[in-house]
Structure formats: structure tokens, C-alpha cells
N, C-alpha and C positions, 0 to 999 in steps of 0.2 A: 458902277464901279464901287466896290467896297473900300472902306478906309484902309484896310490891310493891303488890298491890291494897289491902291493909290500910293501908299507909303513904299511898297516894294518897287513900284514903277519909278517913283522919285529917286529912290536909292540907286536904281539901275542907271540913272542919268547923271549921278554925281561924278565929279572929276577926282583925280588922284589927290589924296590928302584931305578931301572934304569929309566932315563928320557925318556918319550915317544917321539918318532921321529915325527916331524911335516912335513907335506907334502910340505910346501913351502921351508923348509930347504933342504929337499930331492931334490926338483926340482932344486934348486940352485947348488947342487952338481953334477948333471948329466953331464953338459958340462965339468967339471973338470975330470970326469972319462972316458967319451966316446969320448971327443974331437970333431973333425970335423964331425963325423958321427951323432952327436946329433940331428940336425934339422930333419932328415928323420924319427925320432921316435916321433916327437912332433905332438900332435893333440888336440882335444877337445871332450868333452862328456857331455851329459845332466844327471844331477843327482837330485834326490829328495832333497828338502831343509828342509823337516820335517814339513812344513806347508801346504802340498798339492800341492805346486808348484814345478817347475823345475829350476835348475840353470845350467849355462854352465861353465865348468872349464877346464883350460888348463891341459893336462896330457901328459905323455909319454906312448907309447905302446911298450913294450920290447919283442923281441924274447928271446928265452931261454938263448942264449949266453950273451946278454946285461943285462938281469935280474941278471944272476950269477955274472957278472962283478960289477954291482952296489952293490950286496950283499957282495961281497968280499971286497969292499971298507970299509965295517964296520967290518967284521971278516971272517976268513976262515970257521969257524963253521957255520956262517949264510949262507955263500955261499953254503955249502953242503946241508943245509936244503932247500934253495930255489931250488937248482938243483933237490932234491928229490921231492919237491912239484910239480914242473913243469913236471917232469917225470910222476908223479902220474896223473896229469891232461891229459897228452898225452895218457896215458893208458886208462883212463876213456872215452876219446872221440874217441879212435881208433875203427875202424870197424863200424862207423856210430852211435855209442852210444853217447848220449848227457850228458854233465855235469849237474848235478842237484845241484843248490845252496843249501847250508846247513844252511844259515842264512838269515834273512830278508834283511840286507844291500847287500849281494851277489845277492839276488833275484831282488832287485830294480836296481842294477847296470846292471844285465843281461837284464832286461826289457828295460832299457834306451838304452843300446848298440844295442839291437835288433831293437828298434824303430828308432835309427839313421841309421842303416844299411838298414832298410826297406825304409826310406825316400830317401836315396841315390839311391837305386834301382828304386824306383818309378820315380825319376827325370831323371834317365838314360833312362828308358823306354819311358817316355814322349818325351825326346829329340830325341830318335832314331826312334820312331814310324812313323813320316812323311817320313823319309828317307827309312825305310823298305817298307812302302806302295808304295812309288814312284818306288823303284827298283822292287818290285813285279809286278806293272803294266807294267813296261818296259819288264820284263822277260816273261810276258804272252801276250804281244802285238803281233800282226801279222805284218809281213813284216820287211824288213831290211832297213838300211839307209846308205848313203854314209859317208865316214869318216869325211867330213866337218860338216855334220849335227850331227854326233855323238859327235864331239868336242863341238858343241854348247850345247848339252844336258849335257855333262860332265863338262861344264864350264872351258874349257881349250882351248888354242889357237890351231887351226888346225895344224900349223907347229910343235908344241910341241907334239901333238898326233901322227902325222905321224912319228916323230923321235922316240917316245917311242915304237910304234908298230914295227918299223924297228929294234930297238935295242933289243927288247924282242922276236924277231922271230915270229911276227904275219904276217908281210907283207915283200915283197922284190921286187926288180926290176930285170928283165932279163938283161943280158949284152947288152947294146945298146938300151934297151927299155926305154920308158918314163912312162908307166903306172905301177901302183902297183898291185901286185898279192898276194894272200893269201897263206901261207904255208898250205900244204895238211893236216897236223895234226890239224890245227885250223879249217879247213873246216869240217873235219871228226868229230871234237868235237862239231860242230854246232855253233861255235863262229863267223865264217865268211862264206860268200858265194860269188859266182861270178854271175854277171848278164850281159847279152849281150844286149846292147842298139843300136838302129839304129840312126846314126847321119847324117844329111844332109850336104853335102859339098857346097862350094860357087858356084860351077858350076852346082848345081842341082842334082848331083849324091848322092848316099848314101853309107855309110860304116858302118860296124859292129864294135862296140867298147866294149871290156870287162871291167867291172868295179868291183873292190873288195868292198864289202859292209859288214857292221857289223850287225849281227842279234840281235834281242832283248836279247837273251841269252848272246851274246858277249858283248853287252853294259852293262848289269848287272854285268858281270864278270869284265869288265874294271873299272866300278865304284868302285867295291870292291878293286881291286888291286891298283888303284890310291889313294884311301883313306888310304890304308895301307902305301903307300909311303909317304903321307903327315904326317901320325902319326909318322913314323920313323924319 
């Protein structure tokens, strides 16, 4: 429930001769009641201004508990009514059913809120689309790449990628060995593969060298995991 909706509900419950609660007075009271938790409920919304335009207003968006705390700051009776109202809304929206506005102001607020939510979703999609397309191309590409090349694609230092792969049991070294090998579980999952290359020695002879390589699927998975690490 937004602060505007809560103020409107409180005013709808007032008796004859009682002074109507103003939203700005209510907003000023919120920090006194909710304390340090107040900022996480603060937001903004677009509302019709009555002349065909829209205005942006600072509001609070309260979960059930905080809405009841604000109502209790006025009276216990009002707290009970707010609790009942929000329980009613929870029941109406349960099971995928939608709350239907009963008044024009409710309908306008709902339309504005939905427009805001849609705008945010569109912006998120526009931001993520290039990344998703890039990862899709990588996942569908043919051939694997060495870990150094993978680090370049992932925009991470090779040393850090080797360390991450080792710590998360993607690759390991045999005792006394110098080359990296992939864990069998990662190979079976299609994330890594081994390739044998022929290398020429300085004396003209040749030797076979096994190299651990990251598949397109593995690179896509790494990009996902490393992004989650950064987000955390």
C-alpha cells in the first residue's frame, strides 16, 4: 500500500468533524515511526494532475507490517482496519486474480503504477538484450578456446581466471605437472575439453602436448557465474 493510498484510507475512516490528514504531514511522520528502515520504502510515482497531465510525487510503498505500524501511530482501531483492508487485498489477488479498482482515483493510480513498472521492464530488457545476444552467439559457436583467450572474451585477467577455475574445481594440476587439466565432471558437462597439439622442440623433434580448453557452452556458463559474483 502506498502512502497516498494509506492516507486516503485513513481519511475515509474519519468521523464527522475530524480534520483530514494531509499527505505531506503523513510523510513527515514516517521516519519517526519506522526509524532507520524508512529509506528502503521511499520511492516515486506518476499521478494524474487533473488537467490531463502527469506529476511525479514522492511516496512510500509499505508492506503489510509497516502499513499497520503507521496506522497504529494514529490509533489501534485504525491499525485493525488497515490490517483487515490489506488482508482483503491479499485475498483478492491470491491465485492469480487481479484487484479491480473501485474508484476513478484508484484506477488512475493503478494505470500510472503499471506504466512505471512497464517502463522499468522495457529499460531492463533493452540493457540486457545485447548481453543475451552475445552470450547466445558464444553458446552456439563452434570450437573451443584456450583459457587465455577465454579470459579476453570475459574481460578478466588470465591469472584471475585460472585462479577462479582452480578454486571452483574446473581445472587442476597433477602432482609435479605443469599443465592444467579439466575435471572429468566439467568435461562430461560439455564445459571443457582436452585437445592434443603437436609442438616442435628446438632440436627439430616434436612432442604431443595436451591442452585444457573452454567450450562455447563453458564460456557462456562462466560469463553467467562471473556476473553473479560481481552482482553479489
